[in-house]
TORZALO-564043 format. One record per atom (N, C-alpha, C): residue in one letter; z, y, x. Coordinates in steps of 0.05 Angstrom, whole numbers, padded with zeros to 5 digits, always signed. Each point is the difference from the previous one (the first is absolute). Example, Ala and Ser with C-alpha at 12.3 -4.5 7.8 and 13.67 -1.06 7.14 Angstrom:
2
A+00156-00114+00264
A+00000+00024-00018
A+00000+00024+00018
S-00014+00021-00007
S+00001+00024+00016
S+00014+00022-00015
***
This chain:
414
M+00363+00120+00164
M-00026+00006+00011
M-00021-00002-00024
S-00014+00022-00003
S-00023+00001-00021
S-00023-00021+00015
E-00012-00018-00025
E-00020-00019+00004
E-00023+00014+00007
N-00018-00017+00017
N-00024+00012+00007
N-00018+00000-00021
L-00014+00022-00011
L-00015-00003-00027
L-00032-00001+00010
N-00001+00000+00028
N-00031-00005+00003
N-00015-00025-00006
L-00020+00007-00016
L-00005-00026-00010
L-00024-00014+00017
L-00004+00011+00028
L-00016-00016+00016
L+00018-00020+00014
T+00024+00014+00007
T+00020-00014+00017
T+00013-00017-00013
S+00002-00001-00028
S+00015-00018-00017
S-00021-00027-00005
T-00026+00005-00001
T-00020-00013-00007
T-00003-00021+00026
Q+00000+00016+00023
Q-00001-00020+00029
Q+00022-00018+00002
N+00025+00015-00008
N+00024-00020+00001
N+00002-00025-00015
V-00013+00000-00028
V-00001-00023-00014
V-00018-00020+00013
I-00023+00014+00004
I-00025-00017+00012
I+00011-00019+00024
K+00011+00014+00017
K+00016-00009+00026
K+00015-00025-00010
T+00019+00002-00017
T+00020-00014-00011
T-00018-00023-00014
A-00018+00001-00014
A-00015-00018-00016
A-00015-00018+00022
L-00011+00013+00020
L-00016-00017+00022
L+00021-00012+00020
D+00023+00007+00000
D+00016-00015+00019
D+00009-00025-00019
K+00011+00007-00026
K+00008-00023-00014
K-00023-00026-00004
L-00021+00012+00002
L-00023-00016+00001
L-00007-00017+00024
G+00010+00007+00022
G+00000-00012+00029
G-00023+00010+00015
Y-00013+00028-00006
Y-00023+00007+00016
Y+00014+00020+00024
E-00016-00005+00023
E+00009+00015+00027
E-00006+00029-00008
D+00013+00015+00021
D+00004+00025+00001
D-00034+00012+00000
A-00019-00012+00011
A-00026+00013-00001
A-00007+00002-00028
M+00007-00018-00019
M-00012+00004-00029
M+00008+00027-00005
Y+00029+00007+00002
Y+00008+00023-00013
Y-00014+00023+00016
E-00003-00001+00026
E-00014+00024+00013
E-00031+00006-00016
L-00008-00024-00009
L-00025-00001-00006
L-00002+00018-00032
L+00026-00008-00011
L-00001+00010-00034
L+00015+00020-00003
K+00018+00010+00017
K+00014+00023-00001
K-00014+00029-00006
E-00024+00002+00007
E-00019+00024-00002
E-00026-00012-00013
P-00012+00022-00013
P-00025-00006-00006
P-00022-00005+00020
M-00019-00011-00005
M-00027-00006+00024
M-00009+00022-00001
R-00005+00018-00015
R-00014+00025-00002
R+00007+00016-00018
L+00001+00030+00011
L+00011+00017-00016
L-00015+00027+00004
M-00015+00011-00021
M-00016+00020+00001
M+00016+00028-00014
E-00002+00025+00013
E+00009+00021-00007
E-00024+00018-00006
V-00005+00011-00025
V-00024+00023+00000
V+00014+00020-00013
R-00022+00023+00005
R+00000+00028-00013
R-00024+00004-00017
I+00009+00010-00026
I-00016+00000-00017
I-00003+00032-00010
P-00026+00012+00010
P+00003+00028-00013
P-00011+00000-00032
V+00009+00015-00012
V-00006+00006-00027
V+00002+00025-00010
R-00030+00013-00011
R+00002+00024-00008
R+00014+00000-00027
M+00015+00017-00004
M+00020-00001-00026
M-00017+00020-00020
D+00012+00000-00026
D-00013+00015-00021
D+00002+00028+00008
D+00019+00010+00013
D+00004+00028+00004
D-00019+00013+00027
G-00015-00023+00011
G-00021+00008+00021
G+00010-00003+00021
K+00028-00006+00010
K+00010-00001+00027
K+00000-00038+00007
T-00003-00002+00025
T+00002-00026+00008
T+00027-00008+00008
K+00009-00028-00012
K+00021-00007+00007
K+00001-00024+00017
V+00011-00007+00018
V-00001-00027+00018
V+00020-00017-00004
F-00009-00025-00016
F+00020-00023-00003
F+00008-00020+00020
T+00020-00010+00003
T+00002-00026+00018
T+00005-00023-00015
G-00023-00020+00007
G+00005-00026-00013
G+00006-00025+00022
Y+00002-00022-00008
Y+00003-00022+00014
Y-00010-00028-00012
R-00006-00015+00015
R-00005-00031+00000
R+00009-00017+00018
A+00023-00016-00010
A+00009-00024+00018
A-00008-00025-00007
Q-00009-00014+00020
Q-00007-00031-00007
Q+00014-00019+00018
H+00022-00011-00016
H+00018-00010+00012
H-00013-00029+00019
S-00011-00015-00018
S-00006-00029+00016
S-00027-00013-00018
D-00019-00008+00015
D-00027-00008-00011
D+00002-00031+00006
A+00021-00014+00008
A+00003-00024+00010
A-00014-00023-00022
V+00012+00009-00027
V-00005-00018-00023
V-00029+00010-00012
G-00013+00020-00002
G-00018+00008-00008
G-00001+00034+00000
P-00022+00009-00017
P+00001+00032+00002
P+00028+00011-00012
T+00004+00024+00012
T+00024+00014-00011
T-00005+00013-00023
K+00024+00003-00023
K+00000+00010-00025
K+00026+00012+00001
G-00005+00029-00019
G+00021+00018-00004
G-00009+00025-00014
G+00019+00014-00016
G-00003+00020-00010
G-00004+00029+00010
V-00007+00017-00009
V+00002+00030+00012
V+00015+00015-00017
R+00021+00013+00011
R+00015+00019-00017
R-00004+00029+00005
F+00002+00019-00018
F+00002+00026+00004
F+00024+00009-00004
H+00015+00011+00016
H+00028+00011-00002
H+00007+00017+00018
P+00018+00023-00005
P+00012+00016+00023
P+00015-00010+00020
D+00015-00026-00009
D+00013-00015+00021
D-00014-00018+00016
V-00024-00002-00002
V-00012-00026+00017
V+00003+00012+00025
N+00008-00025+00022
N-00002+00007+00027
N-00002-00028+00018
R-00008+00004+00025
R-00006-00019+00018
R+00013-00025-00005
D+00025+00000+00002
D+00022-00023+00001
D-00002-00017-00027
E-00002+00019-00022
E+00001-00014-00026
E-00026-00010-00004
V-00021+00004+00008
V-00029-00014-00001
V-00001-00020+00013
I+00011+00000+00021
I+00002-00025+00016
I+00017-00019-00008
A+00031+00005-00013
A+00011-00018-00010
A-00012-00013-00027
L-00014+00015-00009
L-00013-00009-00027
L-00022-00021+00002
S-00013+00008+00023
S-00023-00019+00008
S+00012-00028+00006
M+00024-00007+00015
M+00015-00022+00007
M+00008-00010-00028
W+00010+00018-00017
W+00011-00010-00028
W-00026-00021-00010
M-00022+00017+00000
M-00026-00015-00014
M-00007-00027+00010
T+00005+00001+00029
T-00002-00022+00016
T+00015-00027-00013
L+00026+00010-00007
L+00022-00020-00011
L-00010-00008-00024
K-00005+00022-00019
K-00008-00005-00028
K-00022-00022-00002
C-00023+00008+00015
C-00024-00019-00003
C+00010-00026+00014
G+00020-00006+00013
G+00007-00027+00011
G+00016-00016-00021
I+00020+00018-00017
I+00016-00013-00018
I-00017-00008-00025
V-00021+00016-00008
V-00020-00016-00025
V-00022-00013+00014
E+00000-00005+00026
E-00021-00015+00012
E-00030+00012-00002
L-00003+00025+00006
L-00029+00016-00002
L-00012-00005+00024
P-00029-00002+00001
P-00007+00000+00028
P-00004+00024+00016
Y+00019+00018-00004
Y+00001+00023+00016
Y+00024+00007+00023
G-00004+00028+00014
G+00021+00009+00019
G+00006+00022-00018
G+00017+00016+00005
G+00012+00020-00010
G-00012+00030+00014
A-00003+00024-00020
A-00010+00025+00009
A+00019+00021-00021
K-00003+00020+00010
K+00007+00023-00021
K-00009+00027+00014
G-00007+00018-00020
G-00010+00025+00008
G+00015+00023-00018
G-00002+00023+00009
G+00014+00021-00013
G-00009+00031+00009
I+00001+00019-00015
I-00006+00026+00002
I+00019+00014+00000
I+00011+00019+00018
I+00022+00021-00003
I-00013+00022-00022
C+00007-00001-00027
C-00005+00018-00018
C+00013+00001-00028
D-00002+00016-00016
D+00014+00000-00024
D-00021+00005-00018
P-00012-00023-00019
P-00021+00003-00014
P+00013+00010-00029
R+00019+00003+00001
R+00012+00014-00029
R-00007+00034-00001
E-00001+00006+00024
E-00011+00026+00003
E-00028+00005+00014
M-00017-00019-00011
M-00024+00004+00010
M-00021+00001-00027
S-00022+00008+00002
S-00016-00006-00027
S-00016-00027+00006
M-00016-00007-00020
M-00015-00027+00003
M-00023+00003+00025
H-00010+00022-00002
H-00022+00006+00017
H+00008+00001+00027
E+00027+00006+00007
E+00011+00001+00028
E+00011-00032+00000
I+00005-00013-00014
I+00009-00026+00007
I-00023-00019+00004
E-00020+00009-00011
E-00026-00019+00003
E-00010+00008+00030
K-00004+00026+00005
K-00006+00005+00025
K+00015-00013+00024
L+00024-00003-00002
L+00023-00009+00012
L-00006-00031+00006
S-00002-00014-00019
S-00009-00025-00007
S-00021-00009+00021
R-00021+00012-00006
R-00028-00003+00015
R+00006+00006+00025
G+00016+00019+00008
G-00005+00010+00030
G+00019-00025+00011
Y+00024-00011-00014
Y+00016-00022+00014
Y-00021-00025+00007
V-00016-00008-00014
V-00019-00024-00004
V-00020+00008+00027
R-00009+00023+00001
R-00020+00007+00019
R+00016-00001+00030
A+00025+00008+00001
A+00016+00001+00022
A+00008-00030+00012
I+00003-00019-00024
I+00008-00027+00013
I-00017-00022-00003
S-00031+00012-00009
S-00021-00019-00004
S-00007-00024+00017
Q+00005+00008+00026
Q-00005-00018+00023
Q+00019-00026+00003
I+00024+00010-00015
I+00015-00033+00006
I+00007-00010-00031
V-00014+00010-00017
V+00004-00019-00027
V-00024-00009-00006
G+00001-00014-00026
G-00020-00017-00010
G+00008-00028-00011
P-00022-00009-00019
P+00008-00024-00015
P+00010-00026+00015
N-00008+00003+00030
N+00010-00022+00010
N+00023+00008+00025
K+00002+00023-00001
K+00019+00009+00023
K+00025+00010-00013
D+00000+00021-00017
D+00023+00011-00011
D-00003+00010-00026
I+00011-00006-00023
I-00001+00006-00027
I+00021+00017-00013
P-00008+00029-00001
P+00022+00015-00016
P+00003-00003-00029
A+00021+00009-00011
A+00011-00002-00028
A+00014+00024-00004
P+00007+00000-00029
P+00017+00024-00007
P+00027-00004+00011
D+00018+00021-00002
D+00029+00007+00008
D+00016+00015-00015
V+00012+00013+00012
V+00018+00023-00015
V-00019+00024+00001
F-00004+00012-00029
F-00016+00024-00007
F-00029-00007+00010
T-00009-00022+00001
T-00028-00003-00003
T-00005-00022-00025
N-00028+00002-00006
N-00007-00016-00028
N-00026-00009+00006
S-00013-00011-00027
S-00020-00012+00003
S-00025+00022+00005
Q+00005+00027-00012
Q-00020+00019+00003
Q-00004+00005+00035
I+00024+00002+00011
I-00003+00006+00030
I-00013-00023+00015
M+00003-00027-00010
M-00012-00022+00014
M-00028+00001-00005
A-00008+00013-00028
A-00027+00000-00004
A-00020+00020+00019
W+00018+00023+00005
W-00012+00019+00020
W-00002-00012+00025
M+00022-00015+00008
M-00004-00013+00031
M-00021-00021+00000
Y-00004-00018-00019
Y-00023-00016-00002
Y-00026+00010+00002
D+00001+00022-00014
D-00030+00016+00001
D-00001+00007+00026
E+00018+00018+00012
E-00007+00010+00026
E-00004-00023+00022
Y+00013-00022-00002
Y-00002-00024+00017
Y-00032-00008-00005
S-00007-00003-00021
S-00030-00007-00010
S-00020+00015+00012
K+00002+00026+00003
K-00018+00018+00014
K+00002+00001+00024
I+00021-00009+00018
I+00007-00002+00026
I-00014-00027+00006
D+00005-00022-00014
D-00011-00029+00009
D-00028-00005-00007
E-00009+00023-00020
E-00027-00008-00011
E-00005-00020-00017
F+00023-00008-00012
F-00002-00030-00016
F+00020-00001-00016
N-00002-00012-00027
N+00018-00004-00017
N+00023-00018+00005
S+00025+00009+00010
S+00015-00016+00009
S+00029+00000-00016
P-00001-00012-00026
P+00025+00002-00019
P+00024-00012+00010
G-00005-00024+00021
G+00021-00011+00015
G+00012+00019+00024
F-00006+00021+00002
F+00011+00019+00020
F+00032+00008-00009
I+00001+00003-00023
I+00023+00014-00016
I+00010-00015-00023
T+00023-00003-00005
T+00009-00009-00028
T+00020+00021-00016
G+00004-00012-00024
G+00007+00023-00021
G-00020+00021-00009
K-00023-00011-00002
K-00020+00018-00009
K-00001-00004-00029
P-00016+00022-00016
P-00004-00005-00031
P-00018-00024-00004
I+00006-00012-00024
I-00014-00024-00008
I-00035+00002+00002
V-00009+00024-00005
V-00027+00003+00001
V-00011+00003+00026
L+00018+00002+00022
L-00008-00001+00033
L+00010-00025+00004
G+00006-00020-00012
G+00004-00024+00016
G+00029-00008-00001
G+00018+00014-00009
G+00027-00004-00006
G+00006-00023-00011
S+00027-00013+00002
S+00010-00019-00012
S+00012+00006-00024
Q-00003-00022-00022
Q+00020+00004-00023
Q+00029-00001+00009
G+00017+00017-00010
G+00027-00006+00006
G+00010+00012+00028
R-00015+00016+00015
R+00006+00007+00023
R+00021+00028-00004
D-00005+00013-00022
D+00021+00025+00000
D+00026-00011-00007
K+00001-00018-00012
K+00028-00007-00009
K+00017-00024+00017
A-00020-00012+00022
A+00007-00024+00016
A+00027+00003+00013
T+00007+00020+00015
T+00028+00007+00011
T+00024-00010-00017
A-00003+00019-00025
A+00024-00006-00018
A-00001-00029-00011
Q-00027-00014-00006
Q+00000-00025-00009
Q+00014-00018+00018
G-00007+00007+00029
G+00016-00018+00020
G+00025+00000+00000
V+00012+00028-00009
V+00032+00007+00006
V+00010-00018-00027
T-00015+00002-00021
T+00007-00012-00030
T+00011-00031+00007
I-00027-00009+00010
I+00003-00033+00006
I+00023-00004+00017
C+00005+00013+00019
C+00023-00004+00021
C+00028+00006-00015
I-00004+00016-00019
I+00028+00008-00018
I+00001-00024-00014
N-00018-00008-00012
N+00007-00025-00015
N+00008-00026+00011
E-00010+00000+00022
E+00006-00024+00023
E+00029-00002+00007
A+00007+00032+00006
A+00033-00001+00008
A+00012-00002-00021
A-00006+00010-00025
A+00017-00008-00023
A+00002-00024-00008
K-00016-00019+00006
K+00003-00027-00006
K+00017-00015+00018
K+00002+00011+00032
K+00018-00011+00018
K+00026+00008-00011
R+00006+00021-00013
R+00025+00016-00005
R+00011-00010-00028
G-00018-00015-00014
G+00007-00011-00031
G-00003+00027-00016
L-00017+00019+00004
L+00003+00026-00015
L-00019-00007-00020
D+00002+00011-00025
D-00020+00001-00021
D-00011+00029-00002
M-00032+00003+00005
M-00004+00026+00004
M-00001+00016-00031
K+00000-00016-00021
K-00003+00012-00022
K+00035+00014-00002
G-00002+00025-00001
G+00025+00019-00001
G+00012+00004+00028
A-00014-00009+00023
A+00010+00008+00026
A-00003+00030+00006
R+00025+00011+00009
R-00003+00032+00005
R-00008+00006+00027
V-00024+00013+00000
V-00017+00010+00024
V+00003+00024+00010
V+00001+00005+00022
V-00003+00032+00009
V-00017-00001+00021
I-00020+00020-00004
I-00022+00002+00015
I+00002+00029+00013
Q-00004-00002+00032
Q-00001+00028+00013
Q-00026+00005+00003
G-00015+00023-00012
G-00025+00004+00007
G-00019-00004-00027
F-00015+00015-00007
F-00019-00004-00024
F-00029+00009+00002
G-00006-00007+00028
G-00031-00001+00009
G-00012-00023-00008
N-00019-00003+00013
N-00021-00021-00008
N+00015-00025-00007
A+00016-00013+00023
A+00016-00025+00000
A+00025+00003-00024
G+00015+00022+00008
G+00019+00001-00022
G-00001+00004-00027
S-00025+00014-00009
S-00007+00000-00026
S-00011-00025-00014
F-00021-00010+00018
F-00004-00030-00014
F+00018-00020-00003
L+00020-00001+00022
L+00022-00015+00003
L+00018+00001-00027
A+00003+00030-00006
A+00019+00004-00027
A-00014-00009-00021
K-00027+00006-00006
K-00014-00014-00022
K+00002-00028-00003
F-00007-00018+00023
F+00001-00025-00001
F+00030-00012-00004
L+00021+00009+00007
L+00026-00010-00003
L+00009+00013-00030
H-00009+00023-00006
H+00008+00008-00028
H-00018-00026-00017
D-00024-00001-00003
D-00018-00019-00011
D+00015-00026-00004
A+00012-00007+00025
A+00013-00029-00002
A+00026-00002-00010
G+00010+00022-00010
G+00022+00001-00015
G+00029+00009+00023
A-00008+00007+00018
A+00023+00008+00016
A+00009+00033-00009
K+00020+00006+00002
K+00010+00029-00007
K+00000+00015+00032
V-00017+00022-00004
V-00006+00015+00026
V+00023+00024-00006
V+00021-00001+00016
V+00019+00021-00008
V+00001+00025+00019
G-00016-00004+00018
G+00000+00026+00018
G-00027-00004+00015
I-00013+00026+00005
I-00025+00005+00015
I+00008+00029+00012
S-00016+00003+00023
S+00002+00024+00013
S-00026+00009+00010
D-00008+00032+00010
D-00018+00003+00009
D+00007+00017+00028
A-00020+00018+00010
A+00010+00014+00024
A+00022+00023-00011
Y-00005+00009-00023
Y+00023+00022-00008
Y+00024-00010-00017
G+00006-00023-00007
G+00023-00011-00010
G-00003-00023-00012
A+00021-00009-00022
A-00001-00027-00008
A+00012+00002-00033
L-00010-00019-00015
L+00006-00004-00026
L+00016-00022-00006
H+00022-00004-00016
H+00016-00020-00004
H+00005-00004-00036
D-00006-00026-00005
D+00010-00002-00030
D+00009-00029+00006
P+00028-00005-00007
P+00008-00030-00004
P-00009-00017-00019
D-00014+00016-00019
D-00018-00021-00021
D-00026-00007+00005
G-00011+00015+00024
G-00025-00002+00009
G-00019+00020-00008
L-00013+00012+00023
L-00014+00021-00004
L-00029-00010-00018
D-00011+00025-00014
D-00024-00005-00011
D-00025+00000+00015
I-00005-00023+00016
I-00021-00003+00020
I-00026+00014-00004
D-00010-00011-00026
D-00029+00013-00010
D-00001+00025-00001
Y+00022+00009-00009
Y+00004+00032-00006
Y-00002+00016+00031
L+00014-00011+00018
L+00001+00009+00028
L-00030+00002+00007
L-00011-00028+00003
L-00025+00000+00014
L-00019+00017-00013
D+00002+00007-00028
D-00021+00019-00011
D+00009+00033+00010
R+00019+00002+00010
R+00008+00027+00008
R-00001+00001+00027
R+00001-00017+00021
R+00000+00004+00027
R-00030+00010+00009
D+00004+00015+00025
D-00026+00012+00013
D-00011-00017+00014
S-00023-00002+00017
S-00018-00009+00013
S+00020-00010+00028
F+00021+00014+00006
F+00014-00003+00024
F+00026-00016-00010
G+00004-00008-00022
G+00023-00010-00014
G+00022+00011-00005
T-00007+00030-00002
T+00025+00014-00007
T+00005+00002-00028
V+00027-00003-00013
V+00001+00003-00031
V+00033+00009+00002
T+00017-00002+00020
T+00026+00013-00010
T+00000+00029-00004
T-00013+00013+00010
T-00007+00030-00004
T-00002+00006-00028
L+00000-00017-00019
L-00008+00010-00028
L+00031-00007-00016
F+00019-00006+00014
F+00026-00012-00016
F+00020+00023+00017
D+00021+00002-00016
D+00024+00016+00008
D+00021-00019+00012
N+00007-00022-00013
N+00022-00021+00004
N-00011-00012+00022
T-00003+00010+00023
T-00007-00019+00025
T+00026-00010+00015
I-00004-00022+00021
I+00025-00003+00018
I-00018-00002+00022
T+00016-00003+00020
T-00007+00001+00033
T-00013-00023+00010
N-00011-00005+00019
N-00011-00025+00013
N+00031-00016+00008
K+00015+00013+00009
K+00027-00012+00009
K+00008-00019-00022
E+00004+00018-00026
E+00013-00012-00022
E-00017-00028-00015
L-00029+00006+00010
L-00015-00021-00010
L+00007-00025+00012
F+00004-00001+00026
F+00008-00025+00012
F+00028-00012-00004
E+00016+00012-00010
E+00025-00004-00010
E+00001-00011-00030
L-00022+00000-00013
L+00000-00007-00032
L+00008-00030-00003
D+00011-00008-00018
D+00007-00027-00009
D-00023-00013-00009
C-00011-00021+00017
C-00028-00015-00006
C-00001-00025+00011
D-00014-00018-00009
D-00006-00023+00009
D-00018+00000+00023
I-00019+00015+00004
I-00025-00002+00015
I-00007+00029+00007
L+00002+00006+00029
L-00007+00026+00013
L-00026-00004+00014
V-00022+00018-00008
V-00024-00002+00012
V-00008+00030+00014
P+00004+00001+00026
P-00006+00024+00013
P-00029+00000+00002
A-00011+00021-00012
A-00034-00001+00001
A-00011+00028+00007
A+00015+00009+00018
A-00008+00034+00014
A-00004+00002+00025
I+00022+00005+00018
I-00003+00006+00029
I+00013-00019+00014
A-00003+00003+00027
A+00020-00014+00014
A+00028+00010+00004
N+00019-00014+00013
N+00026+00003+00010
N+00019+00012-00027
Q-00006-00012-00023
Q+00023+00008-00022
Q+00020-00014-00007
I+00002-00027+00010
I+00024-00012-00002
I+00014-00007+00030
T+00021+00016+00006
T+00012+00006+00028
T+00025-00013-00001
E+00016+00000+00025
E+00025-00009+00002
E+00018+00016-00014
E-00010+00026-00011
E+00019+00020-00017
E-00003-00006-00025
N-00021-00013-00014
N+00007-00009-00025
N-00005-00024-00011
A-00005-00022+00021
A-00003-00025-00004
A+00020-00012-00022
N+00024+00006+00011
N+00020-00010-00016
N+00007+00009-00029
D-00014+00022-00005
D+00003+00014-00029
D-00022-00015-00019
I-00022-00014+00012
I-00016-00016-00018
I+00011-00025-00020
K-00005+00002-00023
K+00013-00019-00017
K-00017-00022-00006
A-00025+00003+00007
A-00019-00019-00014
A+00005-00031+00017
S-00007-00020-00012
S+00000-00028+00016
S-00025-00010+00015
I-00021+00018-00010
I-00031-00004+00014
I-00005+00026+00008
V-00011+00005+00026
V-00016+00019+00007
V-00031-00005+00009
V-00019+00010-00013
V-00028-00006+00008
V-00014+00023+00013
E-00009+00001+00021
E-00009+00023+00015
E-00029+00001-00006
A-00011+00021-00014
A-00027+00008-00008
A-00009+00022+00013
A+00019+00013+00014
A-00008+00018+00025
A-00003-00011+00023
N-00010+00018+00021
N-00002-00010+00029
N+00028+00008+00011
G+00014-00023+00012
G+00028+00010+00017
G+00021+00014-00016
P+00003-00006-00025
P+00020+00016-00016
P+00027-00007+00015
T+00005-00026+00006
T+00033-00005+00006
T-00001-00001+00036
T+00019+00009+00012
T+00000+00002+00027
T+00020-00030+00008
A+00000-00003+00026
A+00002-00023+00011
A+00028-00006-00009
E+00018+00021+00004
E+00028-00004-00006
E+00008-00005-00025
A-00012+00015-00015
A-00002+00001-00035
A-00008-00033-00007
T-00019-00008+00015
T-00010-00027-00011
T+00021-00024+00004
K+00013+00004+00024
K+00024-00016+00009
K+00024+00006-00021
M+00007+00017-00006
M+00021+00011-00016
M-00007-00015-00033
L-00026+00004-00005
L-00005-00008-00028
L+00003-00030+00000
T-00017-00016+00026
T+00005-00027-00007
T+00026-00011+00002
D+00016+00013+00019
D+00029-00007+00003
D+00013-00001-00026
R-00009+00020-00024
R+00011+00002-00021
R-00007-00025-00024
G-00019-00009+00011
G-00006-00027-00020
G-00031+00012-00014
I-00005+00026+00005
I-00026+00011-00014
I-00025-00009+00010
L-00018-00014-00016
L-00030-00013+00009
L-00015+00026+00001
L-00011+00005+00025
L-00014+00022+00011
L-00031-00015+00004
V-00019+00010-00013
V-00026-00008-00002
V-00017+00021+00022
P-00006-00004+00026
P-00010+00019+00012
P-00029+00010-00005
D-00005+00025+00009
D-00022+00014-00008
D-00025-00018+00007
V-00003-00015+00024
V-00018-00008+00012
V-00010-00023-00019
L+00014-00014-00014
L+00005-00022-00020
L-00014+00014-00026
A+00019+00016-00009
A+00000+00013-00026
A-00026+00020-00008
S-00008+00014+00021
S-00023+00018-00003
S-00025-00011+00008
S-00003-00027+00008
S-00025-00009+00004
S-00025-00004-00020
G+00008+00002-00017
G-00018-00004-00029
G-00027+00020+00010
G+00010+00022+00005
G-00028+00023+00009
G-00020-00011+00019
V+00015-00009+00021
V-00020-00012+00019
V-00012-00028-00006
T+00013-00014-00021
T-00009-00024-00007
T-00027+00005-00017
V+00003+00017-00015
V-00022+00008-00018
V-00025+00015+00013
S+00012+00017+00020
S-00021+00011+00018
S-00019-00022+00011
Y+00013-00019+00015
Y-00009-00024+00008
Y-00022-00010-00019
F+00007-00008-00024
F-00014-00011-00022
F-00027+00022-00007
E+00006+00022+00000
E-00022+00022+00001
E-00019-00001+00023
W+00011-00004+00020
W-00019-00004+00026
W-00021-00027+00000
V+00018-00025-00012
V-00013-00021-00002
V-00025+00004-00025
Q+00007+00011-00013
Q-00022+00007-00027
Q-00018+00015+00011
N+00002+00020+00016
N-00024+00016+00013
N-00014-00012+00015
N+00013-00021+00016
N-00017-00014+00021
N-00014-00025-00017
Q+00003-00006-00024
Q-00012-00024-00018
Q-00021+00016-00013
G+00005+00027-00006
G-00016+00011-00027
G+00009-00014-00023
Y+00019-00012-00007
Y+00008-00014-00025
Y+00026+00009-00005
Y+00007+00011-00023
Y+00025+00010-00009
Y+00017-00015-00026
W+00026+00001+00005
W+00017-00018-00013
W+00013+00018-00021
T+00009-00017-00024
T+00008+00017-00020
T+00033+00002+00005
Q+00010+00016-00019
Q+00026+00010+00004
Q+00020-00022+00000
E-00006-00023-00019
E+00013-00027+00000
E-00001-00014+00026
E-00021-00001+00013
E-00004-00013+00023
E+00016+00017+00024
V+00003+00023+00002
V+00012+00017+00015
V+00028-00011-00001
D+00012+00007-00023
D+00024-00006-00006
D+00015-00024+00006
E-00014-00024-00006
E+00002-00029+00005
E+00004-00003+00032
K-00026+00010+00015
K+00005+00001+00028
K+00026+00014+00014
L+00002+00023-00011
L+00022+00017+00009
L+00028-00011-00003
N+00002-00013-00025
N+00026-00013-00005
N+00007-00023+00021
K-00023-00013+00002
K+00005-00028+00019
K+00007+00011+00027
K-00012+00017+00009
K+00005+00009+00028
K+00028+00014+00004
L+00007+00013-00019
L+00026+00014+00003
L+00023-00025-00006
V-00003-00011-00017
V+00023-00021-00007
V+00004-00018+00023
D-00026-00010+00011
D+00001-00015+00023
D+00014+00011+00026
A-00007+00027-00002
A+00013+00013+00027
A+00031+00004-00005
F+00008+00006-00028
F+00026+00008-00001
F+00020-00029+00007
E-00014-00024-00014
E+00011-00023+00005
E+00006-00006+00029
N-00022+00005+00016
N-00005-00003+00028
N+00029+00012+00017
V+00000+00029-00007
V+00018+00016+00011
V+00026-00003-00004
Y+00006-00010-00028
Y+00025-00005-00011
Y+00008-00025+00012
N-00014-00022+00005
N+00010-00024+00011
N+00003+00004+00034
V-00016+00019+00011
V+00010+00000+00031
V+00026+00014+00002
A+00006+00024-00017
A+00029+00012-00006
A+00020-00015-00008
T-00005-00022-00016
T+00023-00017-00005
T+00001-00017+00018
T-00017-00018+00012
T+00003-00020+00022
T+00011+00008+00028
R-00007+00027+00010
R+00012+00010+00023
R+00025+00019-00008
N+00005-00001-00024
N+00022+00020-00003
N-00005+00029+00011
I-00014+00012-00005
I-00015+00027+00005
I-00002+00013-00023
D-00001+00030+00003
D-00009+00021-00021
D-00032-00005-00007
M-00012+00009-00023
M-00024-00001-00009
M-00017+00011+00017
R+00011+00024+00010
R-00020+00020+00017
R-00009-00017+00026
L+00024-00014+00012
L-00011-00012+00028
L-00016-00024-00008
A+00007-00015-00024
A-00016-00023-00009
A-00030+00009+00000
A-00006+00024-00013
A-00024+00008-00006
A-00014+00009+00025
Y+00014+00012+00018
Y-00014+00010+00029
Y-00006-00024+00014
M+00015-00024-00002
M-00006-00022+00012
M-00022-00017-00010
V-00007-00001-00025
V-00023-00012-00012
V-00024+00017+00005
G+00006+00028-00002
G-00027+00017+00006
G-00004-00001+00029
A+00019+00001+00018
A-00006+00004+00031
A-00011-00026+00011
R+00006-00025-00014
R-00012-00022+00013
R-00028-00007+00000
R-00015+00012-00021
R-00030-00003-00004
R-00014+00014+00021
T+00006+00028+00004
T-00011+00012+00025
T+00010-00009+00024
A+00022-00008+00007
A+00008-00013+00024
A-00013-00023+00005
E-00003-00019-00016
E-00012-00019+00002
E-00036+00002+00009
A-00010+00018-00018
A-00027+00008+00005
A-00006+00013+00029
S+00021+00014+00007
S-00001+00012+00024
S+00001-00024+00021
R+00020-00015-00002
R+00004-00021+00018
R-00028-00021+00000
F-00014-00007-00021
F-00022-00015+00002
F-00022+00015+00014
R-00005+00025-00005
R-00020+00016+00013
R+00005+00001+00033
G+00024-00009+00008
G+00003-00001+00027
G+00014+00033+00010
W+00006+00016-00011
W+00011+00028+00001
W+00026-00004+00011
V+00017-00018-00005
V+00026-00002+00011
V+00008-00027+00004
***
């Protein structure tokens, strides 16, 4: 029987297991299995050819028990209602794991920005903010960049919200350009968080990062920064991939050259003749495998082909539930997405704090605070996994869910 690859169902299942293990009654799961609010919007955009195209967008707000909700907005043709809901739940867990005063949210628009002009993308970005403006704000719900969105798109959204609010509200959105109140280090925060988790996992396994062989699936924002950080730390990045194929060199790829050649969407393999497939990438001999692309990449079909001793998830949901069990049973240390990719939301929180204070930190201050948050979070999750003899994913869900469950309990909701 093929395992269920539906992100929402699998997320709900793990949250249920986590809450059961923590001893909460069924009512708590009933409260947390769906978002408290889901908005579906229609956004008309007059395209460059003069025709009007209507786009569908979503904003899911999972729980505001702990504080305002927080989460990215993705522009992608595969965006759908269930995915947005599942990702909002993941954001709640991420915020709980790194102990941020937030609940989770997520937004998305069904579109392909790779086939749109900057002018069309700007209109769509502003239209989305107008459509959801009543349920977002610096103390309600704070958006951020996600798949195929960036600091320029955040700037347009911030500008549009400021027009509606008639007030300069830099705390409305994070991932902004520095000149508009963005934080130092926000663009590389996700990759930096993953790197911290890789270093901590390597320590647990007694692996020296100098000379460690790493394979990274994905060469977008997270994947490319990650390749650079690990390369500079002395690791050998022996494989990378993008949407069109993968590159492999057992002696280590020239990461600086590849970064120089990649386009804004992370595409670089189209420039090479000797590419390998995504399937072959996962079968490469390496010490550390980092899926940093899209969901459901490690499944029961290929989990036994993986040769790495450490798998660190930089993407959302790249490993299915069945594959998680298979990897753990084989003794592979799997660091789950909700922990490994929480650097982005952590520095987004730092940006929001700086916006609220009107006082801005140096790169060194941001790095130091991020490192402390992630090392503490990793240690906490690892200890729960070890003492309870469970996999790291369930441990992370338990740590993440407890905070929201406790806040809901104290509020008298359950």
